[in-house]
C-alpha positions in Angstrom: 0.0 -0.1 -0.1 1.4 3.3 -0.6 -0.6 6.6 0.5 -1.2 9.6 -2.1 -0.7 11.9 0.6 2.8 13.5 0.8 5.1 12.2 3.2 8.5 13.5 4.6 11.3 13.0 2.1 12.0 9.5 2.0 9.3 7.9 4.0 7.2 5.3 2.5 4.2 3.2 4.1 3.5 -0.3 3.5 1.4 -2.9 5.3 2.9 -4.8 8.0 3.1 -8.7 8.2 4.1 -11.1 11.1 7.7 -11.1 9.6 7.9 -7.5 10.5 7.3 -8.4 14.2 11.0 -8.1 15.2 11.7 -4.7 13.8 8.2 -3.6 15.4 9.1 -4.8 18.7 12.3 -2.9 18.6 10.6 0.1 17.5 8.1 -0.2 20.4 10.7 -0.6 22.9 12.5 2.5 21.8 9.2 4.4 22.0 8.2 3.2 25.2 7.5 6.7 26.8 3.8 6.9 25.5 2.9 3.4 25.5 0.8 1.4 28.0 3.8 -1.2 28.2 7.3 -1.1 29.5 10.0 -2.5 27.5 10.6 -5.4 29.5 6.8 -6.3 29.4 7.0 -6.6 25.4 8.5 -9.7 23.8 8.4 -11.3 20.3 5.4 -13.6 21.2 3.3 -10.8 22.4 4.3 -8.7 19.4 3.4 -11.4 17.1 -0.1 -12.0 18.9 -0.7 -8.2 18.8 0.2 -8.0 15.1 -1.9 -11.1 14.3 -5.1 -9.5 15.7 -4.5 -6.5 13.6 -4.1 -8.3 10.5 -7.3 -10.5 11.2 -9.6 -7.7 9.8 -7.9 -4.6 11.1 -4.7 -2.8 10.0 -1.0 -2.7 10.5 0.8 -0.2 8.8 4.8 0.6 8.9 6.5 4.1 8.0 9.9 3.0 6.5 12.8 5.3 6.1 14.9 2.9 3.5 15.3 -0.3 5.4 14.6 1.5 8.9 11.3 1.3 10.4 10.4 4.8 11.7 7.0 4.5 12.9 4.1 2.0 12.8 0.3 2.1 13.6 -2.2 -0.8 14.2 -6.0 -1.4 15.1 -7.7 -4.6 15.5 -11.6 -5.1 14.7 -13.8 -5.7 17.8 -14.5 -9.4 17.9 -18.3 -9.5 18.1 -20.3 -9.2 15.2 -22.2 -6.3 16.6 -19.1 -4.5 16.7 -17.2 -5.3 13.4 -17.7 -1.6 12.2 -15.1 -0.6 15.0 -11.2 -0.6 14.8 -10.0 -0.4 18.3 -6.9 -0.7 20.7 -5.2 1.7 18.1 -1.4 1.8 18.8 0.9 4.2 17.3 4.6 4.5 17.8 7.4 6.6 16.2 11.0 6.2 16.7 12.3 9.0 18.9 14.7 10.1 16.3 11.7 10.4 13.7 9.4 12.5 15.8 8.2 15.8 15.1 8.9 15.2 11.3 5.3 14.2 10.1 5.6 10.6 10.6 2.9 10.2 12.9 0.6 12.2 10.9 1.6 10.4 7.6 0.8 7.1 9.3 -2.8 8.3 10.3 -3.2 9.4 6.8 -2.4 6.2 5.2 -4.2 4.3 8.1 -7.4 6.3 7.7 -7.4 6.1 3.8 -7.0 2.5 4.0 -9.6 2.0 6.7 -11.9 3.7 4.7 -12.0 0.8 1.9 -12.2 -2.2 4.4 -15.2 -4.6 4.5 -17.0 -4.7 6.6 -17.3 -1.0 6.5 -15.3 0.8 9.3 -17.4 3.4 11.0 -15.4 4.1 14.1 -11.7 4.0 15.3 -10.8 4.0 19.0 -7.8 4.7 21.0 -7.0 5.4 24.7 -4.2 8.1 25.5 -2.7 9.0 28.9 -3.7 12.7 29.7 -0.2 13.6 30.2 0.6 13.2 26.5 -0.3 16.5 25.4 1.5 16.1 22.2 -0.1 12.9 21.3 -3.4 14.1 22.0 -2.7 17.1 19.7 -1.9 14.8 16.9 -5.1 12.7 17.4 -7.4 15.9 17.4 -5.9 17.1 14.4 -6.5 13.8 12.5 -10.2 14.2 13.7 -10.5 12.0 17.0 -12.4 13.4 20.0 -12.2 12.8 23.5 -15.2 10.8 24.8 -14.5 10.3 28.5 -12.1 10.0 31.2 -10.9 7.0 33.3 -9.4 8.8 36.5 -6.3 7.3 38.1 -6.0 4.5 35.4 -2.3 5.0 34.2 0.4 4.6 37.2 3.7 6.5 36.5 6.9 5.1 37.5 7.0 7.6 40.2 3.8 6.2 41.7 1.6 8.9 40.6 -1.6 8.4 38.6 -3.0 10.0 35.5 -6.3 9.7 33.8 -6.4 7.8 30.4 -8.7 9.4 27.9 -10.8 7.3 25.5 -11.1 9.1 22.0 -12.7 8.1 18.8 -12.9 9.3 15.2 -16.2 8.6 13.3 -15.4 7.7 9.8 -17.3 9.6 7.2 -19.9 7.5 5.4 -19.3 6.1 2.0 -20.3 7.8 -1.0 
């Protein structure tokens, strides 16, 4: 898959596969500051399971700078037939050395364009973000996500303090 939206120079988007689990795992470990797992909680079987879930009806896309994985985005379908129109558990990670250069925005553009073509039709995309990640929240809002609630004291930081997790969703435009 190649998105038609402009990307930072040298960046290409393509679907991820299970064979990409090792570089995705390495990326996730480097980008751990904004993720819901610590690096030592991530291993290859966990990453393969997460990718497999996204590939079974959802989406998993990598942003590549040459042979280096600069970012990834994935989301799975909800399992019940009643929720097949929802992609959830969205995870996006950008290598710290590639942040601030449009990689995250490019990933979302490609992801949302591809999500609009899936069958069954995707009508809703969900994610949860820690309230202290204001840069991530701004990105999600720029691409169309809206906050839908607040999970007080859900995320415990390493220093023992807690932050709220914010559920956010994007409603997809109807197909013409």
